[in-house]
Backbone as a printed PyTorch tensor [residue, N CA C, xyz], in Angstrom:
tensor([[[122.7410,  85.3870, 101.0420],
         [123.7500,  86.3420, 101.3860],
         [123.7320,  86.5330, 102.8940]],

        [[124.7750,  86.1330, 103.5700],
         [124.8410,  86.2300, 105.0170],
         [125.3080,  87.6270, 105.4100]],

        [[124.5390,  88.2520, 106.2850],
         [124.8860,  89.5970, 106.7400],
         [124.9470,  89.6550, 108.2570]],

        [[125.1580,  88.5110, 108.8960],
         [125.2140,  88.4410, 110.3480],
         [126.3000,  89.3790, 110.8700]],

        [[125.9570,  90.1850, 111.8600],
         [126.9220,  91.0970, 112.4580],
         [127.0600,  92.4130, 111.7150]],

        [[126.4230,  92.5410, 110.5850],
         [126.4890,  93.7730, 109.8030],
         [125.3540,  94.6950, 110.2520]],

        [[125.6510,  95.9720, 110.4750],
         [124.5830,  96.8980, 110.8760],
         [123.4650,  96.9440, 109.8220]],

        [[122.2320,  97.1410, 110.2570],
         [121.0920,  97.0870, 109.3410],
         [121.1790,  98.0560, 108.1690]],

        [[121.7130,  99.2540, 108.4000],
         [121.7890, 100.1890, 107.2860],
         [122.7000,  99.6680, 106.1830]],

        [[123.7510,  98.9610, 106.5660],
         [124.6570,  98.3900, 105.5580],
         [124.0300,  97.1620, 104.9130]],

        [[123.2280,  96.4250, 105.6510],
         [122.5050,  95.2980, 105.0520],
         [121.5680,  95.8170, 103.9590]],

        [[120.8380,  96.8800, 104.2680],
         [119.9150,  97.4550, 103.2820],
         [120.6760,  97.9940, 102.0750]],

        [[121.7720,  98.7050, 102.3180],
         [122.5850,  99.2360, 101.2270],
         [123.0830,  98.1030, 100.3410]],

        [[123.5560,  97.0250, 100.9480],
         [124.0460,  95.8800, 100.1930],
         [122.9540,  95.2780,  99.3130]],

        [[121.7680,  95.1130,  99.8830],
         [120.6710,  94.5150,  99.1160],
         [120.2190,  95.4090,  97.9710]],

        [[120.1250,  96.7230,  98.2120],
         [119.7300,  97.6370,  97.1300],
         [120.7800,  97.6280,  96.0310]],

        [[122.0400,  97.7160,  96.4100],
         [123.1080,  97.7370,  95.4160],
         [123.1410,  96.4320,  94.6280]],

        [[122.9450,  95.3160,  95.3080],
         [122.8780,  94.0260,  94.6280],
         [121.7280,  94.0210,  93.6310]],

        [[120.5640,  94.5170,  94.0460],
         [119.4190,  94.5920,  93.1510],
         [119.6970,  95.4610,  91.9350]],

        [[120.3640,  96.5920,  92.1480],
         [120.7030,  97.4850,  91.0330],
         [121.6260,  96.8030,  90.0350]],

        [[122.6150,  96.0860,  90.5420],
         [123.5480,  95.3840,  89.6610],
         [122.8190,  94.2810,  88.8870]],

        [[122.0000,  93.5070,  89.5860],
         [121.2570,  92.4340,  88.9200],
         [120.2930,  92.9930,  87.8840]],

        [[119.6680,  94.1100,  88.1860],
         [118.7590,  94.7520,  87.2390],
         [119.5240,  95.2100,  85.9970]],

        [[120.6930,  95.7800,  86.1970],
         [121.5290,  96.2280,  85.0740],
         [121.9790,  95.0570,  84.2010]],

        [[122.1570,  93.8910,  84.8240],
         [122.5700,  92.6970,  84.0820],
         [121.3850,  91.8990,  83.5550]],

        [[120.1810,  92.3820,  83.8350],
         [118.9380,  91.7190,  83.4150],
         [118.8080,  90.3220,  84.0130]],

        [[119.3070,  90.1440,  85.2200],
         [119.1760,  88.8810,  85.9410],
         [117.8940,  88.9490,  86.7670]],

        [[116.7850,  88.6820,  86.1200],
         [115.4900,  88.8900,  86.7500],
         [115.1560,  87.8950,  87.8460]],

        [[115.8080,  86.7650,  87.8830],
         [115.4530,  85.7540,  88.8870],
         [115.8040,  86.1800,  90.3080]],

        [[116.8100,  87.0060,  90.4730],
         [117.2350,  87.4130,  91.8150],
         [117.0440,  88.8960,  92.1010]],

        [[116.6000,  89.6490,  91.0890],
         [116.4700,  91.0940,  91.2730],
         [115.3900,  91.4530,  92.2820]],

        [[114.1770,  90.9650,  92.0690],
         [113.0720,  91.2960,  92.9790],
         [113.3720,  90.8640,  94.4140]],

        [[113.8690,  89.6360,  94.6440],
         [114.1700,  89.2530,  96.0330],
         [115.2060,  90.1660,  96.7110]],

        [[116.1810,  90.6550,  95.9550],
         [117.1810,  91.5570,  96.5390],
         [116.5260,  92.8570,  96.9850]],

        [[115.6880,  93.4340,  96.1220],
         [114.9960,  94.6710,  96.4870],
         [113.9820,  94.4340,  97.6110]],

        [[113.2910,  93.3260,  97.5810],
         [112.3240,  93.0180,  98.6370],
         [113.0210,  92.9080,  99.9920]],

        [[114.1810,  92.2800, 100.0090],
         [114.9460,  92.1700, 101.2540],
         [115.3820,  93.5550, 101.7300]],

        [[115.8420,  94.3810, 100.7990],
         [116.2710,  95.7420, 101.1470],
         [115.1180,  96.5290, 101.7480]],

        [[113.9540,  96.4280, 101.1290],
         [112.7840,  97.1680, 101.6010],
         [112.3720,  96.6830, 102.9890]],

        [[112.3750,  95.3900, 103.1980],
         [111.9930,  94.8380, 104.5020],
         [112.9440,  95.3050, 105.6020]],

        [[114.2350,  95.2510, 105.3250],
         [115.2340,  95.6960, 106.3150],
         [115.0690,  97.1880, 106.5760]],

        [[114.9340,  97.9570, 105.5130],
         [114.8290,  99.4070, 105.6470],
         [113.5610,  99.8210, 106.3830]],

        [[112.4680,  99.1280, 106.1160],
         [111.2280,  99.4560, 106.8150],
         [111.3510,  99.1160, 108.3070]],

        [[111.8850,  97.9530, 108.5990],
         [112.0200,  97.5290, 109.9950],
         [112.9000,  98.4850, 110.8020]],

        [[113.9360,  99.0110, 110.1630],
         [114.8930,  99.8620, 110.8720],
         [114.7240, 101.3430, 110.5450]],

        [[113.5980, 101.6730, 109.9060],
         [113.2390, 103.0560, 109.5900],
         [114.3420, 103.7680, 108.8100]],

        [[114.6560, 103.2220, 107.6390],
         [115.6800, 103.7740, 106.7490],
         [115.0340, 104.1720, 105.4170]],

        [[114.2830, 105.2680, 105.4050],
         [113.5140, 105.6130, 104.2100],
         [114.3590, 105.8520, 102.9620]],

        [[115.5810, 106.3280, 103.1350],
         [116.4180, 106.5980, 101.9670],
         [116.7180, 105.3260, 101.1690]],

        [[116.8300, 104.1670, 101.8450],
         [117.0780, 102.9180, 101.1150],
         [115.8060, 102.4280, 100.4180]],

        [[114.6630, 102.7150, 101.0030],
         [113.3990, 102.3890, 100.3360],
         [113.2650, 103.2590,  99.0940]],

        [[113.6210, 104.5310,  99.2130],
         [113.5630, 105.4410,  98.0700],
         [114.5090, 104.9950,  96.9570]],

        [[115.6920, 104.5300,  97.3020],
         [116.6280, 104.0130,  96.2890],
         [116.0090, 102.8290,  95.5570]],

        [[115.3970, 101.9290,  96.3140],
         [114.7500, 100.7620,  95.7040],
         [113.6240, 101.2040,  94.7730]],

        [[112.8410, 102.1450,  95.2320],
         [111.7220, 102.6540,  94.4420],
         [112.2120, 103.2410,  93.1190]],

        [[113.2240, 104.0710,  93.1850],
         [113.7620, 104.6820,  91.9560],
         [114.3130, 103.6270,  90.9930]],

        [[114.9920, 102.6400,  91.5210],
         [115.6030, 101.6120,  90.6670],
         [114.5560, 100.7290,  89.9970]],

        [[113.4800, 100.4440,  90.7070],
         [112.4660,  99.4920,  90.2250],
         [111.3400, 100.1220,  89.4320]],

        [[111.2320, 101.4230,  89.4900],
         [110.0480, 102.1320,  89.0260],
         [109.4970, 101.6430,  87.6870]],

        [[110.3180, 101.5110,  86.6810],
         [109.7980, 101.1130,  85.3660],
         [110.0420,  99.6400,  85.0460]],

        [[110.6230,  98.9090,  85.9700],
         [110.9980,  97.5160,  85.6840],
         [110.2330,  96.4790,  86.5080]],

        [[109.9600,  96.7980,  87.7680],
         [109.3610,  95.8290,  88.6860],
         [108.1700,  96.4720,  89.4070]],

        [[107.0010,  96.4740,  88.7840],
         [105.8510,  97.1630,  89.3800],
         [105.4510,  96.6330,  90.7590]],

        [[105.5550,  95.3450,  90.9950],
         [105.1710,  94.7910,  92.2960],
         [106.1190,  95.2820,  93.3910]],

        [[107.3950,  95.3570,  93.0870],
         [108.3730,  95.8420,  94.0630],
         [108.1980,  97.3480,  94.2730]],

        [[107.8620,  98.0590,  93.2000],
         [107.5980,  99.4930,  93.3080],
         [106.4410,  99.7440,  94.2750]],

        [[105.3850,  98.9620,  94.1490],
         [104.2380,  99.1110,  95.0480],
         [104.6230,  98.7650,  96.4880]],

        [[105.4250,  97.7200,  96.6680],
         [105.8950,  97.3480,  98.0020],
         [106.6850,  98.4980,  98.6260]],

        [[107.5380,  99.1270,  97.8330],
         [108.3400, 100.2510,  98.3270],
         [107.4410, 101.4240,  98.7100]],

        [[106.4370, 101.7020,  97.8970],
         [105.5180, 102.8000,  98.2180],
         [104.7700, 102.5260,  99.5230]],

        [[104.3280, 101.2950,  99.6980],
         [103.6330, 100.9310, 100.9350],
         [104.5610, 101.0620, 102.1440]],

        [[105.8200, 100.6580, 101.9700],
         [106.7860, 100.7630, 103.0670],
         [107.0330, 102.2210, 103.4330]],

        [[107.1660, 103.0810, 102.4230],
         [107.3510, 104.5040, 102.7130],
         [106.1450, 105.0740, 103.4420]],

        [[104.9720, 104.6760, 103.0180],
         [103.7480, 105.1550, 103.6740],
         [103.7170, 104.7100, 105.1370]],

        [[104.1690, 103.4970, 105.4070],
         [104.1530, 103.0030, 106.7900],
         [105.1380, 103.7570, 107.6830]],

        [[106.1570, 104.3710, 107.0740],
         [107.1380, 105.1250, 107.8530],
         [106.7520, 106.5830, 108.0340]],

        [[105.7340, 106.9920, 107.3260],
         [105.3280, 108.3930, 107.3980],
         [104.9770, 108.7570, 108.8390]],

        [[105.5420, 109.8480, 109.3010],
         [105.3290, 110.2890, 110.6790],
         [104.1450, 111.2470, 110.6930]],

        [[103.2010, 110.9380, 111.5560],
         [102.0410, 111.8090, 111.6860],
         [102.4010, 112.9830, 112.5730]],

        [[101.8860, 114.1490, 112.2250],
         [102.1340, 115.3310, 113.0450],
         [100.8030, 115.8480, 113.5860]],

        [[100.8180, 116.4390, 114.7590],
         [ 99.5650, 116.9260, 115.3390],
         [ 99.0010, 118.0980, 114.5290]],

        [[ 97.7040, 118.1400, 114.4210],
         [ 97.0740, 119.2960, 113.7820],
         [ 96.7120, 120.3050, 114.8620]],

        [[ 96.2820, 121.4980, 114.4830],
         [ 95.9920, 122.5170, 115.4960],
         [ 94.9470, 122.1060, 116.5320]],

        [[ 94.0630, 121.1740, 116.1870],
         [ 93.0290, 120.7360, 117.1350],
         [ 93.6070, 119.7600, 118.1630]],

        [[ 94.8710, 119.3570, 117.9820],
         [ 95.5060, 118.4560, 118.9280],
         [ 95.3270, 116.9730, 118.6240]],

        [[ 94.7470, 116.6490, 117.4680],
         [ 94.6070, 115.2550, 117.0730],
         [ 95.6090, 114.9420, 115.9820]],

        [[ 95.8600, 113.6620, 115.7800],
         [ 96.8200, 113.2470, 114.7540],
         [ 96.2780, 113.5640, 113.3690]],

        [[ 97.1400, 114.0500, 112.4910],
         [ 96.7700, 114.3410, 111.1120],
         [ 97.8050, 113.7370, 110.1770]],

        [[ 97.4050, 113.2950, 109.0060],
         [ 98.3660, 112.7190, 108.0650],
         [ 99.3350, 113.7300, 107.5170]]])
């Protein structure tokens, strides 16, 4: 699927939506790659809502993709300073 020239948020939306449609049609050969692409794009461009969409869609169907989405969300987590002035989770 060529997405050249398309903004990253729309690339991620396209991949998640494609994955959702393929999952609904039980087309397992292309479902995981669509979600994996969405997660990679969303993580690179800091689009947590698209990772969350992927996570919700895959939760009971694709455990490996679910774990990938959880790891991606964790990598985007913003650390905030604690009262001592050091980084805290």
